[in-house]
C-alpha positions in Angstrom: 0.0 0.0 0.0 2.9 2.4 0.8 4.2 2.2 -2.8 0.7 2.9 -4.2 0.3 6.0 -2.0 3.7 7.3 -3.1 2.7 6.7 -6.7 -0.6 8.5 -6.1 1.2 11.4 -4.6 3.3 11.6 -7.8 0.1 11.6 -9.9 -1.4 14.3 -7.7 1.6 16.5 -8.5 1.1 15.8 -12.2 -2.7 16.7 -11.8 -1.8 19.9 -10.1 0.5 21.0 -13.0 -2.1 20.2 -15.7 -5.7 20.8 -16.2 -6.9 17.3 -17.0 -10.7 16.7 -17.0 -10.0 13.5 -15.1 -7.7 13.6 -12.2 -5.2 10.8 -12.5 -4.5 10.5 -8.8 -8.2 10.3 -7.8 -8.8 7.7 -10.5 -5.8 5.7 -9.5 -6.8 5.6 -5.8 -10.5 4.8 -6.6 -9.3 1.8 -8.6 -6.7 0.8 -6.0 -9.5 0.9 -3.3 -11.3 -1.9 -5.1 -8.3 -4.1 -4.6 -7.8 -3.5 -0.9 -9.1 -5.9 1.7 -7.7 -4.6 5.0 -9.8 -1.8 6.8 -6.6 0.1 7.7 -5.4 0.2 4.1 -8.8 1.2 2.9 -8.9 4.0 5.5 -5.5 5.2 4.4 -6.7 5.2 0.8 -9.8 7.2 1.7 -7.7 9.6 3.7 -5.5 10.3 0.7 -8.5 10.6 -1.5 -9.8 13.2 0.9 -6.5 15.1 0.8 -6.4 15.1 -3.0 -10.0 16.1 -3.3 -9.3 19.0 -0.8 -6.3 20.0 -2.9 -8.5 20.3 -5.9 -11.1 22.4 -3.9 -13.7 19.8 -3.9 -14.5 20.0 -0.1 -17.8 18.0 -0.3 -16.0 15.0 -1.9 -13.1 15.4 0.7 -15.7 15.3 3.5 -17.3 12.1 2.1 -13.9 10.4 1.9 -12.7 11.4 5.3 -16.0 10.2 6.8 -15.4 6.8 5.2 -11.9 6.8 6.6 -13.3 7.5 10.1 -15.9 4.7 9.7 -13.0 2.2 8.9 -10.6 3.6 11.5 -12.6 5.3 14.3 -9.6 5.6 16.7 -7.5 7.5 14.3 -7.8 11.0 15.9 -6.1 12.9 13.2 -9.0 12.0 10.9 -11.4 13.8 13.1 -9.2 16.8 13.1 -9.1 16.8 9.3 -12.9 16.5 9.1 -13.2 19.7 11.3 -10.7 21.5 9.1 -12.6 20.5 5.9 -16.0 21.7 7.4 -14.5 25.1 8.4 -12.9 25.5 4.9 -16.3 24.6 3.3 -18.0 27.3 5.3 -19.9 24.8 7.6 -18.8 26.1 11.0 -21.9 24.7 12.8 -21.1 21.2 11.6 -17.4 21.7 12.6 -18.5 22.7 16.1 -21.0 19.7 16.3 -18.2 17.3 15.2 -15.8 18.8 17.8 -18.2 18.6 20.7 -19.0 14.9 19.7 -15.5 13.9 19.1 -13.3 16.0 21.4 -12.2 13.1 23.6 -10.9 11.2 20.6 -9.1 14.4 19.4 -7.6 15.1 22.8 -6.1 11.7 22.8 -3.5 12.8 20.3 -1.3 16.0 20.6 -1.1 16.2 16.8 -4.9 16.1 16.5 -5.2 18.6 19.3 -2.8 21.1 17.6 -4.5 20.6 14.2 -7.9 21.5 15.7 -6.2 24.4 17.7 -5.0 25.8 14.4 -8.2 25.3 12.6 -10.3 26.9 15.3 -7.8 29.7 15.8 -8.0 30.6 12.0 -11.9 30.2 12.2 -11.9 32.6 15.2 -10.4 35.3 12.8 -13.1 34.7 10.1 -15.9 37.2 10.2 -18.0 35.0 8.0 -18.6 32.8 10.9 -20.5 35.4 13.0 -21.1 34.6 16.7 -19.2 31.3 16.3 -15.9 33.2 16.1 -16.2 33.8 19.9 -16.9 30.1 20.4 -13.9 29.1 18.3 -11.7 31.4 20.2 -12.9 29.9 23.5 -12.3 26.4 22.3 -8.9 27.3 20.9 -7.8 28.8 24.3 -9.2 25.9 26.1 -7.4 23.3 23.9 -4.2 25.2 24.1 -4.3 25.3 27.9 -5.2 21.6 27.9 -2.2 20.7 25.7 0.2 22.7 27.9 -0.9 20.7 30.9 -0.1 17.4 29.2 3.2 16.0 30.5 3.4 13.7 27.4 2.8 16.3 24.8 6.0 16.9 22.6 7.7 20.3 23.1 6.9 21.4 19.5 3.2 21.0 20.2 3.4 23.0 23.4 5.3 25.7 21.6 2.6 25.9 19.0 -0.1 26.0 21.8 1.7 28.8 23.6 2.1 30.7 20.3 -1.6 30.5 19.6 -2.4 31.6 23.2 -0.3 34.6 22.7 -2.0 35.3 19.4 -5.5 35.1 21.1 -4.2 37.4 23.9 -2.9 39.9 21.4 -6.1 40.0 19.5 -8.2 40.4 22.7 -5.9 43.3 23.7 -6.4 45.0 20.4 -10.1 44.8 20.7 -10.2 46.5 24.1 
């Protein structure tokens, strides 16, 4: 499977450089998916399909693929973080918030997923399009950053990112007052 994913990444680069009607990378992975039997391999393939779809700006298809990956690998916390990012990018903040509230324990089980959601919600808290939810996203961001800083097992680079985001939130709040 690893070689197939590398080949698909190569095709994705070709797709990005050309304007083919059919995306070679997507077609390759869809065909490869039919041959896979292990749930983990299928989940990896769906995750890659989601990333490629996202890269082409097709967030609805990316969401569909990431949800299939989650169904096959429900303990992979980074998939949940990816779904939240996709929902925010596709201007579905209510759904992103709903997913976070439902899946936050799985997300918090991984420093990497926690930081990914931190960054997503920090960016969302700066987006005026999200109206009143921007405050909610800022509150969640602050809460997640503080949570991550308290975790003794969190790698230093994640704590640095959390601290940086907290500083960013503090600076924004100071500018508003």
